[in-house]
PAZATI-534982 format. One record per residue (C-alpha): residue number from 1; residue in one letter; x, y, z. Coordinates in Angstrom, 2 decimals. Layout:
REM PAZATI-534982
<atom resi="NUM" resn="A" px="X" py="Y" pz="Z"/>
...
***
This chain:
REM PAZATI-534982
<atom resi="1" resn="M" px="-25.46" py="-14.82" pz="13.78"/>
<atom resi="2" resn="S" px="-25.30" py="-11.23" pz="15.39"/>
<atom resi="3" resn="N" px="-25.14" py="-8.64" pz="12.36"/>
<atom resi="4" resn="V" px="-25.83" py="-11.46" pz="9.93"/>
<atom resi="5" resn="E" px="-29.51" py="-11.35" pz="11.03"/>
<atom resi="6" resn="Q" px="-29.46" py="-7.92" pz="9.87"/>
<atom resi="7" resn="S" px="-32.17" py="-7.45" pz="7.32"/>
<atom resi="8" resn="M" px="-31.29" py="-4.04" pz="5.67"/>
<atom resi="9" resn="P" px="-27.32" py="-2.58" pz="5.16"/>
<atom resi="10" resn="V" px="-27.12" py="-0.01" pz="7.18"/>
<atom resi="11" resn="S" px="-26.45" py="3.83" pz="5.90"/>
<atom resi="12" resn="L" px="-22.96" py="4.50" pz="5.26"/>
<atom resi="13" resn="D" px="-23.31" py="7.48" pz="7.36"/>
<atom resi="14" resn="Q" px="-25.35" py="6.13" pz="10.77"/>
<atom resi="15" resn="P" px="-23.09" py="6.71" pz="13.82"/>
<atom resi="16" resn="L" px="-21.72" py="3.27" pz="14.63"/>
<atom resi="17" resn="L" px="-21.71" py="2.40" pz="18.88"/>
<atom resi="18" resn="F" px="-18.98" py="0.46" pz="20.39"/>
<atom resi="19" resn="K" px="-19.43" py="-1.88" pz="23.39"/>
<atom resi="20" resn="T" px="-16.87" py="0.63" pz="25.34"/>
<atom resi="21" resn="G" px="-19.14" py="3.65" pz="24.84"/>
<atom resi="22" resn="H" px="-17.05" py="4.89" pz="21.76"/>
<atom resi="23" resn="Q" px="-19.35" py="6.21" pz="19.14"/>
<atom resi="24" resn="M" px="-18.02" py="6.23" pz="15.37"/>
<atom resi="25" resn="K" px="-20.32" py="9.34" pz="13.35"/>
<atom resi="26" resn="N" px="-20.19" py="7.28" pz="10.38"/>
<atom resi="27" resn="R" px="-18.87" py="4.38" pz="8.81"/>
<atom resi="28" resn="F" px="-15.53" py="5.32" pz="7.31"/>
<atom resi="29" resn="M" px="-12.07" py="3.99" pz="8.36"/>
<atom resi="30" resn="L" px="-8.70" py="5.59" pz="7.64"/>
<atom resi="31" resn="A" px="-6.64" py="2.74" pz="7.14"/>
<atom resi="32" resn="P" px="-3.59" py="2.30" pz="9.15"/>
<atom resi="33" resn="L" px="-0.96" py="3.24" pz="6.24"/>
<atom resi="34" resn="T" px="3.05" py="3.64" pz="6.09"/>
<atom resi="35" resn="N" px="3.91" py="6.68" pz="4.81"/>
<atom resi="36" resn="S" px="7.54" py="7.01" pz="5.86"/>
<atom resi="37" resn="Q" px="7.31" py="11.13" pz="7.06"/>
<atom resi="38" resn="S" px="8.24" py="10.82" pz="10.92"/>
<atom resi="39" resn="H" px="11.45" py="11.41" pz="12.43"/>
<atom resi="40" resn="A" px="14.07" py="8.79" pz="12.25"/>
<atom resi="41" resn="D" px="14.27" py="8.14" pz="15.88"/>
<atom resi="42" resn="G" px="10.20" py="7.19" pz="15.94"/>
<atom resi="43" resn="R" px="8.78" py="11.51" pz="16.64"/>
<atom resi="44" resn="L" px="5.87" py="12.06" pz="14.98"/>
<atom resi="45" resn="S" px="6.60" py="15.05" pz="12.44"/>
<atom resi="46" resn="D" px="4.74" py="17.97" pz="11.39"/>
<atom resi="47" resn="E" px="4.13" py="15.85" pz="7.72"/>
<atom resi="48" resn="E" px="2.51" py="13.17" pz="9.47"/>
<atom resi="49" resn="F" px="0.23" py="15.23" pz="12.14"/>
<atom resi="50" resn="H" px="-1.13" py="17.11" pz="8.73"/>
<atom resi="51" resn="W" px="-1.70" py="13.92" pz="6.86"/>
<atom resi="52" resn="L" px="-3.28" py="12.59" pz="9.43"/>
<atom resi="53" resn="T" px="-5.52" py="15.40" pz="10.86"/>
<atom resi="54" resn="L" px="-6.55" py="16.36" pz="7.41"/>
<atom resi="55" resn="R" px="-8.36" py="12.94" pz="7.01"/>
<atom resi="56" resn="A" px="-10.10" py="13.25" pz="10.38"/>
<atom resi="57" resn="K" px="-10.78" py="16.93" pz="8.67"/>
<atom resi="58" resn="G" px="-11.96" py="14.95" pz="5.80"/>
<atom resi="59" resn="Q" px="-14.97" py="13.52" pz="8.20"/>
<atom resi="60" resn="F" px="-13.50" py="9.96" pz="8.66"/>
<atom resi="61" resn="G" px="-15.40" py="8.56" pz="11.76"/>
<atom resi="62" resn="L" px="-12.25" py="6.60" pz="12.62"/>
<atom resi="63" resn="T" px="-8.60" py="8.17" pz="11.87"/>
<atom resi="64" resn="M" px="-5.99" py="5.48" pz="12.59"/>
<atom resi="65" resn="T" px="-1.85" py="6.48" pz="12.51"/>
<atom resi="66" resn="C" px="0.77" py="3.87" pz="10.32"/>
<atom resi="67" resn="A" px="1.44" py="0.99" pz="12.13"/>
<atom resi="68" resn="A" px="3.58" py="2.39" pz="14.91"/>
<atom resi="69" resn="H" px="6.24" py="0.22" pz="16.54"/>
<atom resi="70" resn="V" px="6.37" py="-0.90" pz="19.84"/>
<atom resi="71" resn="Q" px="10.00" py="-1.78" pz="19.95"/>
<atom resi="72" resn="A" px="13.03" py="0.08" pz="18.81"/>
<atom resi="73" resn="I" px="13.88" py="-3.49" pz="17.10"/>
<atom resi="74" resn="G" px="10.51" py="-3.92" pz="15.52"/>
<atom resi="75" resn="Q" px="10.81" py="-1.04" pz="12.83"/>
<atom resi="76" resn="G" px="9.66" py="-1.65" pz="10.12"/>
<atom resi="77" resn="F" px="10.70" py="1.38" pz="7.63"/>
<atom resi="78" resn="P" px="12.42" py="4.32" pz="7.57"/>
<atom resi="79" resn="G" px="10.58" py="7.44" pz="8.75"/>
<atom resi="80" resn="Q" px="8.41" py="5.21" pz="10.82"/>
<atom resi="81" resn="L" px="6.56" py="6.96" pz="14.31"/>
<atom resi="82" resn="G" px="7.36" py="4.83" pz="17.15"/>
<atom resi="83" resn="I" px="5.15" py="4.31" pz="20.23"/>
<atom resi="84" resn="F" px="8.21" py="2.35" pz="22.14"/>
<atom resi="85" resn="S" px="9.14" py="5.40" pz="24.14"/>
<atom resi="86" resn="D" px="7.95" py="8.27" pz="26.38"/>
<atom resi="87" resn="D" px="10.22" py="10.60" pz="24.15"/>
<atom resi="88" resn="Q" px="7.31" py="9.91" pz="21.42"/>
<atom resi="89" resn="L" px="4.37" py="10.70" pz="23.86"/>
<atom resi="90" resn="D" px="4.65" py="14.51" pz="23.29"/>
<atom resi="91" resn="G" px="3.70" py="14.00" pz="19.64"/>
<atom resi="92" resn="H" px="1.05" py="11.38" pz="20.24"/>
<atom resi="93" resn="I" px="-0.57" py="13.49" pz="22.79"/>
<atom resi="94" resn="R" px="-0.73" py="16.96" pz="20.15"/>
<atom resi="95" resn="L" px="-2.16" py="13.67" pz="17.44"/>
<atom resi="96" resn="A" px="-4.81" py="12.40" pz="19.30"/>
<atom resi="97" resn="A" px="-6.17" py="15.70" pz="20.33"/>
<atom resi="98" resn="A" px="-5.74" py="16.92" pz="17.10"/>
<atom resi="99" resn="I" px="-7.96" py="13.90" pz="15.46"/>
<atom resi="100" resn="K" px="-10.32" py="14.09" pz="18.19"/>
<atom resi="101" resn="A" px="-11.03" py="17.57" pz="17.58"/>
<atom resi="102" resn="E" px="-12.55" py="17.03" pz="14.67"/>
<atom resi="103" resn="D" px="-15.26" py="14.86" pz="16.12"/>
<atom resi="104" resn="S" px="-13.30" py="11.25" pz="14.84"/>
<atom resi="105" resn="L" px="-12.37" py="8.66" pz="17.14"/>
<atom resi="106" resn="A" px="-8.14" py="8.34" pz="17.49"/>
<atom resi="107" resn="V" px="-6.79" py="5.27" pz="17.32"/>
<atom resi="108" resn="A" px="-3.27" py="4.35" pz="17.42"/>
<atom resi="109" resn="Q" px="-1.88" py="0.73" pz="15.57"/>
<atom resi="110" resn="L" px="0.93" py="-0.94" pz="17.44"/>
<atom resi="111" resn="H" px="3.44" py="-2.79" pz="15.51"/>
<atom resi="112" resn="H" px="6.04" py="-4.74" pz="15.44"/>
<atom resi="113" resn="A" px="7.88" py="-5.74" pz="11.74"/>
<atom resi="114" resn="G" px="9.80" py="-9.21" pz="13.72"/>
<atom resi="115" resn="M" px="11.93" py="-10.66" pz="10.50"/>
<atom resi="116" resn="R" px="10.50" py="-7.73" pz="8.35"/>
<atom resi="117" resn="S" px="12.71" py="-5.41" pz="9.97"/>
<atom resi="118" resn="P" px="15.38" py="-4.50" pz="7.78"/>
<atom resi="119" resn="E" px="19.11" py="-4.97" pz="9.31"/>
<atom resi="120" resn="A" px="19.99" py="-2.04" pz="8.03"/>
<atom resi="121" resn="L" px="17.84" py="-0.06" pz="9.53"/>
<atom resi="122" resn="I" px="17.93" py="-1.19" pz="13.39"/>
<atom resi="123" resn="G" px="21.19" py="-1.83" pz="13.00"/>
<atom resi="124" resn="E" px="21.21" py="-5.67" pz="13.86"/>
<atom resi="125" resn="S" px="19.43" py="-8.95" pz="12.87"/>
<atom resi="126" resn="P" px="16.13" py="-8.64" pz="13.31"/>
<atom resi="127" resn="V" px="14.26" py="-10.86" pz="15.69"/>
<atom resi="128" resn="C" px="11.31" py="-13.72" pz="14.59"/>
<atom resi="129" resn="P" px="9.55" py="-16.92" pz="16.63"/>
<atom resi="130" resn="S" px="11.94" py="-19.25" pz="14.77"/>
<atom resi="131" resn="Q" px="15.31" py="-18.80" pz="13.23"/>
<atom resi="132" resn="N" px="14.40" py="-17.64" pz="9.06"/>
<atom resi="133" resn="A" px="17.51" py="-18.13" pz="6.52"/>
<atom resi="134" resn="E" px="15.88" py="-15.81" pz="4.30"/>
<atom resi="135" resn="T" px="15.50" py="-12.69" pz="5.92"/>
<atom resi="136" resn="G" px="18.57" py="-13.29" pz="8.24"/>
<atom resi="137" resn="A" px="16.23" py="-13.26" pz="11.51"/>
<atom resi="138" resn="R" px="17.49" py="-15.02" pz="14.47"/>
<atom resi="139" resn="A" px="14.81" py="-16.86" pz="16.95"/>
<atom resi="140" resn="M" px="13.95" py="-14.77" pz="20.26"/>
<atom resi="141" resn="S" px="14.00" py="-16.46" pz="23.23"/>
<atom resi="142" resn="L" px="11.39" py="-17.34" pz="25.55"/>
<atom resi="143" resn="A" px="12.52" py="-13.87" pz="27.86"/>
<atom resi="144" resn="E" px="12.01" py="-12.15" pz="24.41"/>
<atom resi="145" resn="V" px="8.97" py="-13.45" pz="24.06"/>
<atom resi="146" resn="Q" px="7.46" py="-12.36" pz="27.17"/>
<atom resi="147" resn="Q" px="9.60" py="-9.10" pz="26.37"/>
<atom resi="148" resn="L" px="7.85" py="-8.12" pz="23.64"/>
<atom resi="149" resn="R" px="4.16" py="-9.16" pz="24.98"/>
<atom resi="150" resn="D" px="4.72" py="-6.30" pz="27.75"/>
<atom resi="151" resn="D" px="5.99" py="-3.64" pz="25.07"/>
<atom resi="152" resn="F" px="3.00" py="-3.90" pz="23.35"/>
<atom resi="153" resn="V" px="0.87" py="-3.85" pz="26.63"/>
<atom resi="154" resn="A" px="2.85" py="-0.66" pz="27.32"/>
<atom resi="155" resn="A" px="2.71" py="0.52" pz="24.11"/>
<atom resi="156" resn="A" px="-0.73" py="0.51" pz="24.89"/>
<atom resi="157" resn="V" px="-0.82" py="2.35" pz="28.07"/>
<atom resi="158" resn="R" px="0.95" py="4.64" pz="26.28"/>
<atom resi="159" resn="A" px="-1.17" py="5.29" pz="23.86"/>
<atom resi="160" resn="Q" px="-3.81" py="5.90" pz="26.33"/>
<atom resi="161" resn="R" px="-1.98" py="8.61" pz="28.21"/>
<atom resi="162" resn="A" px="-1.82" py="10.28" pz="25.16"/>
<atom resi="163" resn="G" px="-5.22" py="10.66" pz="25.05"/>
<atom resi="164" resn="Y" px="-6.20" py="8.22" pz="22.36"/>
<atom resi="165" resn="D" px="-9.54" py="6.35" pz="22.23"/>
<atom resi="166" resn="G" px="-7.99" py="3.15" pz="21.15"/>
<atom resi="167" resn="V" px="-5.49" py="0.82" pz="19.94"/>
<atom resi="168" resn="E" px="-5.47" py="-1.71" pz="17.25"/>
<atom resi="169" resn="I" px="-2.84" py="-4.69" pz="17.70"/>
<atom resi="170" resn="H" px="-1.26" py="-5.45" pz="14.12"/>
<atom resi="171" resn="G" px="-1.73" py="-9.03" pz="13.99"/>
<atom resi="172" resn="A" px="-1.70" py="-9.00" pz="9.55"/>
<atom resi="173" resn="H" px="0.56" py="-8.81" pz="6.97"/>
<atom resi="174" resn="G" px="3.36" py="-11.33" pz="7.86"/>
<atom resi="175" resn="Y" px="4.45" py="-9.17" pz="10.75"/>
<atom resi="176" resn="V" px="5.77" py="-10.34" pz="14.16"/>
<atom resi="177" resn="V" px="2.14" py="-11.13" pz="15.76"/>
<atom resi="178" resn="C" px="1.22" py="-12.92" pz="12.14"/>
<atom resi="179" resn="Q" px="4.58" py="-14.39" pz="12.51"/>
<atom resi="180" resn="F" px="3.48" py="-16.37" pz="15.30"/>
<atom resi="181" resn="L" px="0.29" py="-17.60" pz="14.45"/>
<atom resi="182" resn="S" px="1.73" py="-18.64" pz="11.17"/>
<atom resi="183" resn="A" px="2.74" py="-22.83" pz="11.26"/>
<atom resi="184" resn="E" px="4.91" py="-21.51" pz="8.77"/>
<atom resi="185" resn="T" px="6.99" py="-18.93" pz="10.56"/>
<atom resi="186" resn="N" px="6.65" py="-20.28" pz="13.92"/>
<atom resi="187" resn="Q" px="8.76" py="-23.36" pz="14.65"/>
<atom resi="188" resn="R" px="8.86" py="-22.50" pz="18.00"/>
<atom resi="189" resn="T" px="8.71" py="-25.88" pz="20.49"/>
<atom resi="190" resn="D" px="7.66" py="-23.77" pz="23.75"/>
<atom resi="191" resn="E" px="4.21" py="-22.68" pz="24.64"/>
<atom resi="192" resn="Y" px="4.31" py="-20.29" pz="22.11"/>
<atom resi="193" resn="G" px="5.01" py="-22.53" pz="19.13"/>
<atom resi="194" resn="G" px="3.23" py="-25.90" pz="17.69"/>
<atom resi="195" resn="S" px="-0.53" py="-25.90" pz="18.10"/>
<atom resi="196" resn="L" px="-3.19" py="-23.50" pz="16.63"/>
<atom resi="197" resn="A" px="-3.61" py="-22.59" pz="20.57"/>
<atom resi="198" resn="N" px="0.14" py="-22.53" pz="21.18"/>
<atom resi="199" resn="R" px="1.10" py="-20.06" pz="18.21"/>
<atom resi="200" resn="Q" px="-1.98" py="-17.57" pz="19.30"/>
<atom resi="201" resn="R" px="-1.19" py="-17.37" pz="22.64"/>
<atom resi="202" resn="L" px="0.89" py="-14.21" pz="22.29"/>
<atom resi="203" resn="L" px="-2.25" py="-12.09" pz="20.06"/>
<atom resi="204" resn="L" px="-4.18" py="-13.44" pz="23.23"/>
<atom resi="205" resn="E" px="-1.60" py="-12.85" pz="25.68"/>
<atom resi="206" resn="I" px="-1.32" py="-8.99" pz="24.59"/>
<atom resi="207" resn="A" px="-5.15" py="-8.38" pz="24.21"/>
<atom resi="208" resn="S" px="-5.41" py="-10.02" pz="27.22"/>
<atom resi="209" resn="G" px="-2.63" py="-7.64" pz="28.65"/>
<atom resi="210" resn="V" px="-4.13" py="-4.52" pz="26.96"/>
<atom resi="211" resn="R" px="-7.59" py="-5.03" pz="28.47"/>
<atom resi="212" resn="A" px="-6.61" py="-5.58" pz="31.80"/>
<atom resi="213" resn="Q" px="-3.97" py="-2.46" pz="32.11"/>
<atom resi="214" resn="C" px="-6.43" py="0.10" pz="29.90"/>
<atom resi="215" resn="G" px="-9.59" py="-1.41" pz="30.88"/>
<atom resi="216" resn="P" px="-12.99" py="-2.24" pz="29.35"/>
<atom resi="217" resn="R" px="-13.90" py="1.56" pz="28.07"/>
<atom resi="218" resn="F" px="-10.31" py="1.79" pz="26.31"/>
<atom resi="219" resn="L" px="-11.35" py="0.66" pz="22.24"/>
<atom resi="220" resn="L" px="-9.16" py="-2.50" pz="21.25"/>
<atom resi="221" resn="G" px="-9.06" py="-3.60" pz="17.71"/>
<atom resi="222" resn="V" px="-7.18" py="-6.51" pz="16.12"/>
<atom resi="223" resn="R" px="-6.14" py="-6.78" pz="12.19"/>
<atom resi="224" resn="I" px="-5.86" py="-9.87" pz="10.93"/>
<atom resi="225" resn="S" px="-5.42" py="-11.50" pz="7.40"/>
<atom resi="226" resn="P" px="-6.83" py="-14.34" pz="6.36"/>
<atom resi="227" resn="E" px="-4.57" py="-16.08" pz="3.81"/>
<atom resi="228" resn="R" px="-0.83" py="-14.93" pz="2.17"/>
<atom resi="229" resn="F" px="1.31" py="-14.99" pz="4.93"/>
<atom resi="230" resn="G" px="1.76" py="-18.49" pz="5.89"/>
<atom resi="231" resn="M" px="-2.01" py="-18.13" pz="6.84"/>
<atom resi="232" resn="Q" px="-4.77" py="-20.65" pz="6.60"/>
<atom resi="233" resn="L" px="-8.03" py="-19.44" pz="6.15"/>
<atom resi="234" resn="D" px="-9.20" py="-21.76" pz="8.94"/>
<atom resi="235" resn="E" px="-6.84" py="-20.53" pz="11.39"/>
<atom resi="236" resn="A" px="-7.60" py="-17.17" pz="10.99"/>
<atom resi="237" resn="L" px="-11.47" py="-17.57" pz="11.65"/>
<atom resi="238" resn="S" px="-10.22" py="-19.46" pz="14.86"/>
<atom resi="239" resn="T" px="-8.25" py="-16.66" pz="15.78"/>
<atom resi="240" resn="C" px="-10.67" py="-14.18" pz="15.12"/>
<atom resi="241" resn="Q" px="-13.50" py="-15.96" pz="17.28"/>
<atom resi="242" resn="Q" px="-10.89" py="-16.97" pz="20.32"/>
<atom resi="243" resn="L" px="-10.22" py="-13.16" pz="20.00"/>
<atom resi="244" resn="I" px="-14.52" py="-12.49" pz="20.41"/>
<atom resi="245" resn="D" px="-15.47" py="-15.54" pz="23.02"/>
<atom resi="246" resn="Q" px="-12.84" py="-14.09" pz="25.40"/>
<atom resi="247" resn="D" px="-13.82" py="-10.57" pz="25.07"/>
<atom resi="248" resn="L" px="-10.06" py="-9.57" pz="23.89"/>
<atom resi="249" resn="A" px="-11.53" py="-7.58" pz="21.25"/>
<atom resi="250" resn="D" px="-13.70" py="-4.12" pz="20.07"/>
<atom resi="251" resn="F" px="-13.57" py="-5.02" pz="16.68"/>
<atom resi="252" resn="L" px="-11.69" py="-7.25" pz="14.19"/>
<atom resi="253" resn="D" px="-10.22" py="-5.37" pz="10.91"/>
<atom resi="254" resn="I" px="-9.64" py="-8.30" pz="8.16"/>
<atom resi="255" resn="S" px="-7.30" py="-6.89" pz="5.48"/>
<atom resi="256" resn="L" px="-8.32" py="-8.66" pz="2.93"/>
<atom resi="257" resn="W" px="-6.42" py="-6.88" pz="-0.06"/>
<atom resi="258" resn="D" px="-9.70" py="-7.70" pz="-2.05"/>
<atom resi="259" resn="S" px="-13.12" py="-7.62" pz="-0.22"/>
<atom resi="260" resn="F" px="-14.95" py="-8.98" pz="-3.55"/>
<atom resi="261" resn="K" px="-12.78" py="-12.07" pz="-3.71"/>
<atom resi="262" resn="L" px="-13.27" py="-15.57" pz="-3.43"/>
<atom resi="263" resn="P" px="-10.49" py="-17.45" pz="-0.70"/>
<atom resi="264" resn="A" px="-6.93" py="-19.20" pz="-2.21"/>
<atom resi="265" resn="E" px="-8.04" py="-21.93" pz="-0.71"/>
<atom resi="266" resn="E" px="-10.55" py="-24.27" pz="-2.78"/>
<atom resi="267" resn="A" px="-12.20" py="-26.19" pz="-0.07"/>
<atom resi="268" resn="H" px="-13.53" py="-22.70" pz="1.08"/>
<atom resi="269" resn="Q" px="-14.74" py="-21.42" pz="-2.27"/>
<atom resi="270" resn="H" px="-18.29" py="-22.06" pz="-2.20"/>
<atom resi="271" resn="Q" px="-18.47" py="-18.25" pz="-0.93"/>
<atom resi="272" resn="S" px="-16.40" py="-14.86" pz="-0.61"/>
<atom resi="273" resn="L" px="-14.01" py="-14.54" pz="1.75"/>
<atom resi="274" resn="L" px="-15.97" py="-11.94" pz="3.02"/>
<atom resi="275" resn="A" px="-19.11" py="-13.92" pz="3.86"/>
<atom resi="276" resn="H" px="-16.56" py="-16.42" pz="6.02"/>
<atom resi="277" resn="F" px="-15.81" py="-13.24" pz="8.47"/>
<atom resi="278" resn="A" px="-19.40" py="-11.90" pz="8.12"/>
<atom resi="279" resn="Q" px="-20.24" py="-15.54" pz="9.16"/>
<atom resi="280" resn="L" px="-18.62" py="-15.38" pz="12.73"/>
<atom resi="281" resn="N" px="-20.18" py="-15.34" pz="15.58"/>
<atom resi="282" resn="L" px="-19.58" py="-11.56" pz="16.33"/>
<atom resi="283" resn="G" px="-21.93" py="-11.14" pz="19.63"/>
<atom resi="284" resn="D" px="-21.62" py="-7.28" pz="20.28"/>
<atom resi="285" resn="V" px="-17.61" py="-7.06" pz="18.46"/>
<atom resi="286" resn="K" px="-17.87" py="-4.86" pz="15.56"/>
<atom resi="287" resn="L" px="-16.23" py="-6.17" pz="12.16"/>
<atom resi="288" resn="T" px="-14.33" py="-3.85" pz="9.15"/>
<atom resi="289" resn="V" px="-12.50" py="-5.21" pz="6.33"/>
<atom resi="290" resn="A" px="-9.94" py="-3.34" pz="4.09"/>
<atom resi="291" resn="G" px="-9.46" py="-4.17" pz="0.41"/>
<atom resi="292" resn="K" px="-10.07" py="-2.68" pz="-2.87"/>
<atom resi="293" resn="I" px="-13.10" py="-0.54" pz="-1.66"/>
<atom resi="294" resn="R" px="-12.79" py="2.61" pz="-3.86"/>
<atom resi="295" resn="T" px="-16.19" py="3.63" pz="-5.33"/>
<atom resi="296" resn="A" px="-19.21" py="4.62" pz="-3.44"/>
<atom resi="297" resn="Q" px="-21.14" py="1.76" pz="-4.85"/>
<atom resi="298" resn="E" px="-18.37" py="-0.75" pz="-3.42"/>
<atom resi="299" resn="C" px="-18.76" py="0.71" pz="0.02"/>
<atom resi="300" resn="A" px="-22.63" py="0.00" pz="-0.15"/>
<atom resi="301" resn="D" px="-21.80" py="-3.36" pz="-1.17"/>
<atom resi="302" resn="V" px="-19.48" py="-4.49" pz="1.16"/>
<atom resi="303" resn="M" px="-21.78" py="-2.73" pz="4.10"/>
<atom resi="304" resn="A" px="-24.85" py="-5.06" pz="2.66"/>
<atom resi="305" resn="A" px="-22.36" py="-7.95" pz="3.26"/>
<atom resi="306" resn="N" px="-23.08" py="-7.59" pz="7.09"/>
<atom resi="307" resn="V" px="-19.77" py="-5.66" pz="7.80"/>
<atom resi="308" resn="D" px="-19.92" py="-2.79" pz="10.54"/>
<atom resi="309" resn="F" px="-17.68" py="-0.38" pz="8.81"/>
<atom resi="310" resn="V" px="-15.48" py="0.00" pz="5.71"/>
<atom resi="311" resn="T" px="-11.58" py="0.54" pz="5.73"/>
<atom resi="312" resn="I" px="-10.31" py="2.87" pz="3.36"/>
<atom resi="313" resn="G" px="-6.83" py="2.60" pz="1.92"/>
<atom resi="314" resn="R" px="-5.68" py="3.75" pz="-1.22"/>
<atom resi="315" resn="A" px="-8.62" py="5.82" pz="-2.07"/>
<atom resi="316" resn="A" px="-8.06" py="8.21" pz="1.27"/>
<atom resi="317" resn="I" px="-4.72" py="9.16" pz="-0.48"/>
<atom resi="318" resn="L" px="-6.31" py="9.89" pz="-3.49"/>
<atom resi="319" resn="H" px="-8.67" py="11.84" pz="-1.43"/>
<atom resi="320" resn="H" px="-9.07" py="13.70" pz="1.93"/>
<atom resi="321" resn="D" px="-12.24" py="14.18" pz="2.04"/>
<atom resi="322" resn="Y" px="-13.54" py="10.61" pz="0.76"/>
<atom resi="323" resn="P" px="-15.92" py="9.98" pz="3.35"/>
<atom resi="324" resn="T" px="-17.73" py="13.34" pz="2.31"/>
<atom resi="325" resn="L" px="-17.77" py="12.56" pz="-0.97"/>
<atom resi="326" resn="V" px="-18.95" py="9.14" pz="-0.93"/>
<atom resi="327" resn="L" px="-22.10" py="10.31" pz="0.66"/>
<atom resi="328" resn="E" px="-23.00" py="13.36" pz="-0.98"/>
<atom resi="329" resn="N" px="-22.72" py="11.13" pz="-3.92"/>
<atom resi="330" resn="P" px="-23.35" py="7.33" pz="-4.75"/>
<atom resi="331" resn="E" px="-21.93" py="7.66" pz="-7.96"/>
<atom resi="332" resn="F" px="-18.66" py="8.92" pz="-6.29"/>
<atom resi="333" resn="E" px="-15.88" py="7.28" pz="-8.38"/>
<atom resi="334" resn="P" px="-11.96" py="8.30" pz="-7.40"/>
<atom resi="335" resn="I" px="-9.35" py="9.91" pz="-9.29"/>
<atom resi="336" resn="S" px="-8.00" py="7.78" pz="-12.01"/>
<atom resi="337" resn="T" px="-4.37" py="6.79" pz="-11.37"/>
<atom resi="338" resn="P" px="-2.18" py="7.58" pz="-11.81"/>
<atom resi="339" resn="V" px="-2.23" py="10.99" pz="-10.27"/>
<atom resi="340" resn="S" px="0.74" py="13.65" pz="-10.20"/>
<atom resi="341" resn="R" px="2.89" py="14.71" pz="-7.81"/>
<atom resi="342" resn="D" px="1.22" py="18.13" pz="-6.95"/>
<atom resi="343" resn="Y" px="-1.80" py="16.29" pz="-6.86"/>
<atom resi="344" resn="L" px="-0.80" py="14.28" pz="-3.45"/>
<atom resi="345" resn="Q" px="1.23" py="17.01" pz="-2.06"/>
<atom resi="346" resn="S" px="-2.45" py="18.76" pz="-2.45"/>
<atom resi="347" resn="E" px="-4.01" py="16.17" pz="-0.94"/>
<atom resi="348" resn="G" px="-1.57" py="16.44" pz="1.88"/>
<atom resi="349" resn="L" px="1.24" py="14.21" pz="1.54"/>
<atom resi="350" resn="S" px="4.96" py="15.43" pz="1.82"/>
<atom resi="351" resn="P" px="7.51" py="14.58" pz="-0.95"/>
<atom resi="352" resn="V" px="8.38" py="11.61" pz="1.17"/>
<atom resi="353" resn="F" px="5.19" py="10.49" pz="1.64"/>
<atom resi="354" resn="V" px="5.10" py="11.04" pz="-2.63"/>
<atom resi="355" resn="E" px="8.42" py="8.97" pz="-2.81"/>
<atom resi="356" resn="Y" px="7.22" py="6.09" pz="-0.78"/>
<atom resi="357" resn="M" px="3.78" py="5.94" pz="-3.12"/>
<atom resi="358" resn="N" px="6.12" py="5.92" pz="-6.15"/>
<atom resi="359" resn="S" px="7.04" py="2.54" pz="-5.00"/>
<atom resi="360" resn="W" px="3.14" py="1.45" pz="-5.99"/>
<atom resi="361" resn="K" px="3.15" py="0.89" pz="-9.64"/>
<atom resi="362" resn="G" px="0.84" py="2.56" pz="-11.60"/>
<atom resi="363" resn="F" px="0.39" py="5.34" pz="-8.41"/>
<atom resi="364" resn="V" px="2.34" py="7.79" pz="-9.26"/>
<atom resi="365" resn="A" px="2.57" py="9.86" pz="-12.81"/>
<atom resi="366" resn="Q" px="6.18" py="9.42" pz="-13.87"/>
<atom resi="367" resn="D" px="7.98" py="12.67" pz="-15.29"/>
<atom resi="368" resn="E" px="8.51" py="12.64" pz="-19.34"/>
***
């Protein structure tokens, strides 16, 4: 049962070797975090460069970009970093080199928002596996699905050319790959819809294409949602096992929202949501989870549940040097929220990013 058989939890400061040959110096990954700091055309801004490289300097063993869209029509938020054009390549070259200079693995997350692309932002109706009245999204043609697959793969090739160590395919959070996986949003009647195998097809073809074009030494991760967004736990687990069995992932990034919760589905509440994924037959595929991992003790608790490394989001926004703070103090707890705008700017967030965080309830202190 792979890492389930480990007799003792691994220390957070212990290096981790992936089957690609890449090594993380510790067990901390920076979560891919929306920040709206880059340019309107998808080029990297100095502000986003500063935010990410400061986390690499803060000793994250793997520093992941925000969700970078692979088609212009797949943009999900203003100021999103793009990876759909060679016009954006120079920024990625600069960013990847600077992250790697801090002895942190540099990974680009590949993304397409699908029906979650705001029409006002992309200038046309968003696209989706099937027509969606709520969002006004139109169904993609078969040719468009195949082009989407090819553009994900082309973005991975672009990331490799830029010098990144690898990419992560964003298959979570109700974005386009998740929309194809979900029986709720995917009502197609062709080979990309209907059965679970058909709904998995787009993700598996993207991952297979990345492997074929970038080779087995290019780090490949996949982010999956186990519930919400029309996802069923059994189907999420099946999708993960397919990726493992077909050698289409070097790591799985499971977005739990809360790493310590029970599954929403009553039939699976005999153990934690995390435990269901730790019991996958992982082989040499590594497992990370994200969701309300804040304190040093919570990091240790997640690692003790047979997880290979922790993915840190909110706490990494609050502390650019979160790994250092945790490794130095087993009692570490992040600063309490809300925090001031000045504090967040001192942690490398631009005013635009701070304003985005202001939309998170209780995160930014409100002015008197």
